[in-house]
C-alpha positions as a printed NumPy array, in Angstrom:
array([[ -1.621,   4.515, -31.376],
       [ -2.572,   6.141, -34.677],
       [ -6.075,   4.953, -35.461],
       [ -7.32 ,   4.347, -38.909],
       [-10.705,   5.505, -40.105],
       [-13.391,   3.141, -41.333],
       [-15.978,   4.672, -43.661],
       [-18.903,   3.33 , -45.636],
       [-19.197,   4.415, -49.25 ],
       [-22.403,   2.767, -50.38 ],
       [-21.714,  -0.947, -50.51 ],
       [-17.991,  -0.501, -49.916],
       [-16.034,  -0.148, -46.726],
       [-12.944,   2.034, -46.873],
       [-10.158,   1.647, -44.327],
       [ -7.945,   4.763, -44.295],
       [ -4.704,   5.316, -42.371],
       [ -1.979,   7.937, -42.296],
       [  1.511,   7.3  , -41.025],
       [  4.466,   9.645, -40.821],
       [  7.481,   7.557, -41.704],
       [ 10.935,   8.398, -40.371],
       [ 12.791,   7.732, -43.617],
       [ 13.009,   9.439, -46.986],
       [ 10.379,   9.098, -49.683],
       [ 12.657,   6.749, -51.643],
       [ 13.335,   4.56 , -48.594],
       [  9.605,   4.369, -47.844],
       [  8.869,   3.487, -51.484],
       [ 11.454,   0.703, -51.39 ],
       [ 10.003,  -0.612, -48.135],
       [  6.556,  -1.091, -49.691],
       [  7.632,  -2.259, -53.163],
       [ 10.919,  -4.169, -52.863],
       [ 10.275,  -7.876, -52.111],
       [ 13.328,  -8.213, -49.846],
       [ 12.293,  -5.136, -47.862],
       [  8.687,  -6.326, -47.551],
       [  9.909,  -9.637, -46.174],
       [ 12.172,  -7.867, -43.648],
       [  9.413,  -5.82 , -42.065],
       [  6.308,  -7.832, -42.972],
       [  7.613, -11.365, -42.596],
       [  6.087, -12.767, -45.802],
       [  8.208, -13.85 , -48.738],
       [  7.071, -11.748, -51.679],
       [  7.349, -11.773, -55.459],
       [  6.487,  -8.518, -57.194],
       [  6.427,  -7.454, -60.836],
       [  5.896,  -3.731, -60.306],
       [  4.058,  -3.033, -63.562],
       [  0.319,  -2.652, -64.124],
       [ -0.958,  -6.207, -64.566],
       [  2.154,  -7.651, -62.906],
       [  1.899, -10.335, -60.271],
       [  2.12 ,  -9.546, -56.574],
       [  2.531, -12.861, -54.777],
       [  2.915, -13.236, -51.028],
       [  3.722, -16.461, -49.219],
       [  2.139, -16.591, -45.777],
       [  2.503, -18.907, -42.795],
       [  1.424, -22.459, -43.377],
       [  2.378, -22.277, -47.054],
       [ -0.616, -20.122, -48.024],
       [  0.221, -18.499, -51.386],
       [ -1.747, -15.378, -52.275],
       [ -1.619, -14.105, -55.837],
       [ -2.672, -10.541, -56.553],
       [ -2.234,  -8.058, -59.389],
       [ -0.577,  -4.668, -59.582],
       [ -3.131,  -2.112, -60.743],
       [ -0.977,   1.037, -60.729],
       [  2.633,   1.882, -59.967],
       [  3.915,   5.441, -60.13 ],
       [  7.301,   5.477, -58.346],
       [  7.882,   6.788, -55.741],
       [  4.361,   7.999, -54.993],
       [  1.648,   5.44 , -55.768],
       [  1.34 ,   1.66 , -55.547],
       [ -2.087,   0.077, -55.976],
       [ -2.947,  -3.616, -56.069],
       [ -5.66 ,  -6.166, -55.527],
       [ -5.767,  -7.812, -52.115],
       [ -6.489, -11.504, -51.578],
       [ -8.37 , -11.461, -54.906],
       [ -9.364, -15.131, -54.592],
       [-11.378, -14.228, -51.463],
       [-11.988, -10.509, -52.057],
       [-12.216, -10.039, -55.84 ],
       [-13.241,  -6.391, -55.493],
       [-10.694,  -5.32 , -52.863],
       [ -8.113,  -2.662, -53.748],
       [ -5.199,  -1.468, -51.611],
       [ -3.529,   1.876, -52.304],
       [ -0.226,   3.105, -50.872],
       [  0.255,   6.869, -51.479],
       [  3.551,   8.372, -50.443],
       [  4.631,  11.979, -50.394],
       [  7.647,  13.807, -49.109],
       [  7.211,  15.243, -45.62 ],
       [  9.359,  17.535, -43.474],
       [ 10.96 ,  14.682, -41.572],
       [ 10.645,  11.762, -43.972],
       [  7.565,  10.573, -45.827],
       [  3.828,  10.637, -45.311],
       [  1.965,   7.447, -46.153],
       [ -1.753,   7.546, -46.854],
       [ -3.002,   3.977, -47.05 ],
       [ -6.462,   2.848, -48.116],
       [ -8.139,  -0.521, -48.475],
       [-11.464,  -0.532, -50.346],
       [-13.478,  -3.658, -49.608],
       [-16.891,  -4.368, -51.13 ],
       [-19.496,  -5.602, -48.648],
       [-20.295,  -8.423, -51.099],
       [-16.751,  -9.694, -50.504],
       [-17.222,  -9.422, -46.73 ],
       [-20.511, -11.331, -46.863],
       [-18.98 , -13.997, -49.112],
       [-16.086, -14.398, -46.66 ],
       [-18.578, -14.767, -43.796],
       [-20.162, -17.657, -45.69 ],
       [-16.906, -19.181, -46.907],
       [-13.344, -18.786, -45.674],
       [-14.404, -16.976, -42.474],
       [-17.488, -19.098, -41.867],
       [-18.878, -18.429, -38.426],
       [-17.657, -14.836, -38.313],
       [-20.142, -12.05 , -38.808],
       [-19.303,  -9.15 , -41.158],
       [-18.554,  -6.816, -38.233],
       [-15.914,  -9.229, -36.896],
       [-14.352,  -9.535, -40.353],
       [-14.214,  -5.749, -40.722],
       [-12.732,  -5.281, -37.235],
       [-10.105,  -7.926, -37.988],
       [ -9.198,  -6.113, -41.228],
       [ -8.993,  -2.745, -39.459],
       [ -6.805,  -4.102, -36.683],
       [ -4.687,  -6.076, -39.132],
       [ -3.868,  -3.063, -41.3  ],
       [ -3.18 ,  -0.99 , -38.204],
       [ -0.627,  -3.558, -37.067],
       [  0.93 ,  -3.937, -40.539],
       [  1.447,  -0.184, -40.796],
       [  2.878,  -0.052, -37.272],
       [  5.354,  -2.784, -38.293],
       [  6.349,  -0.731, -41.355],
       [  6.815,   2.395, -39.237],
       [  8.873,   0.556, -36.643],
       [ 11.064,  -0.983, -39.342],
       [ 11.72 ,   2.376, -40.991],
       [ 12.568,   3.848, -37.552],
       [ 15.019,   1.042, -36.794],
       [ 12.879,  -0.286, -33.962],
       [ 11.269,  -3.609, -33.193],
       [  7.571,  -3.963, -32.501],
       [  6.624,  -6.374, -29.715],
       [  3.292,  -8.051, -30.358],
       [  1.046, -10.565, -28.668],
       [ -2.283, -12.253, -29.372],
       [ -3.755, -10.211, -26.495],
       [ -2.683,  -6.951, -28.165],
       [ -4.196,  -8.136, -31.442],
       [ -7.502,  -8.968, -29.724],
       [ -7.578,  -5.595, -27.948],
       [ -6.902,  -3.775, -31.201],
       [ -9.618,  -5.795, -32.938],
       [-12.119,  -4.896, -30.195],
       [-11.108,  -1.256, -30.589],
       [-11.664,  -1.333, -34.364],
       [-15.072,  -2.932, -33.85 ],
       [-16.09 ,   0.336, -32.156],
       [-15.01 ,   2.333, -35.241],
       [-17.171,   0.491, -37.773],
       [-20.013,   2.705, -39.047]])
C-alpha cells in the first residue's frame, strides 16, 4: 500500500499521492488523458476535450453524468481539471507526470475547499460528517491510483466493499 498524504492549507484540504508507474511517460500520459484508456482502467465512459476550457465528462454507474472543465494540459507532463464541479466548485485535480528510471512517476493532487466539504455534508452527502467525506475521498483516490498502476502493469486489481471500508478507516486516521 502506498499511502497518500492529507494536508490542510488554510481552508483547503490537499490530498497528495505519488505512484511509480511501470510504463513509459507517453503510455502513462495516454492512460490519464485518452478517453478509451480511462474507460479501460477506470470503468467510466469519458469524453475529453484536452484543451484549457475543454469539457471533461465522465459517465458513472446509474447514469450519473459529471461535467468538468480542463484547466491546464501540457502533454505529456501536466493535466489539471475541475472535479465534480457541480458539488465541489472549488476542487482541482492535478496529474503531474515525469520520466523515471523504470517508467513514469505520477504526482497526483486533489485540492478541496472545506466550504465544498461542508456543503456536501449538508447536501449530496447529507448525514456524513466532513471527516467521513474526507476519508472517503482519500480512500477513493488511493484506489483509483492503484487501479491505474495495476492497469499499466498489466495486472488486475481485486476489490471488495470490505477493502474499501478498511481503506476509508485508514484514511480517517490520516486527516489532520
